[in-house]
Residue, then its C-alpha position, 0 to 999 in steps of 0.5 A: x490756039x483756043x478751042x471752045x467745044x459746044x455740044x449741040x442743043x437737044x435734038x429730036x433724036x435726043x428727046x426720043x432717046x434714039x440713035x440719031x440718023x446722020x443723014x441730012x435727009x432725016x429731019x425727024x431726028x436731026x433738028x432741035x427739039x423745042x427744049x433744044x431751041x430754048x437751049x440754043x437761045x440760052x447759050x448765047x450769053x455764055x458764047x458771047x463771053x469769048x471771041x471766035x475767029x471761026x465757027x466749025x459745025x458738022x453738016x447735021x442740022x442740029x449743030x448749025x441750029x444750035x449756033x444760029x442764035x449766036x450767029x444772028x448777033x455776031x458775024x463769024x465765018x462758019x465752016x461745015x466739016x464732015x470730020x466733026x459729024x456724029x458717029x454713024x450708027x449704021x443699021x442702029x440709026x433711029x433705034x433706041x440708044x441702048x441698042x448698040x450696047x445690048x447688041x454688043x453685050x449679047x454677042x460678046x463684042x467690044x463696043x469701042x471697036x464694034x462697027x455696025x453695018x453701014x456705020x462707024x466704030x468709036x475707033x473710026x470716030x477717034x481717027x476722024x478726031x485725029x484728022x480734025x486736030x491736025x487740020x486745026x494745027x495746020x490751018x489755024x495757028x493762033x485763032x480762037x475756034x468754036x466747034x459745035x459738034x456731037x457727043x461721041x465726036x466730042x468725047x473722042x476729041x477730048x480723049x485725044x487732047x488729054x492723051x487718054x486711052x480711047x479703049x476706055x471710052x465707055x469706062x471713063x469717069x470723065x463725063x461727056x458734055x450735056x446738050x448745049x454745054x461748052x468746054x475750053x481747050x488750049x491746043 
């Protein structure tokens, strides 16, 4: 099975350097910025270099908006999956991205296992990545899949696929994907 993983284009939350709100009711951070809209358009040529049997996106608007220009030219079924949503930042949603890091440092907390009130830890996201991998292996045997998701989920999935220790999530030298950048895996 081929899995193509695309990070969503720049969102308004990325542009403002905020921890995105995972609520569907937060259009102020869930949509694409103007740069993100251009990135989504620019990604079409790269996306068209491959064939996809299915496209999977998270329920957050920015993922679907990222693949919409591709889908306008290519008819592919789309599955919306909660499993591939971004980390829920809980009480830190809408605050500067560095807030969780600063809070954990000030309180002597491990950032990988820290679960903000109303949110998820990186370990929680990693568990969702395991469920997603198992879902893919059970449902899609030889298909080619395009996943458009979010940086924390993608990085957890990458750690899982490469059998890297998730506890090194923040210490890893492996760079995450930039907005609208794609990576390919054989599962």
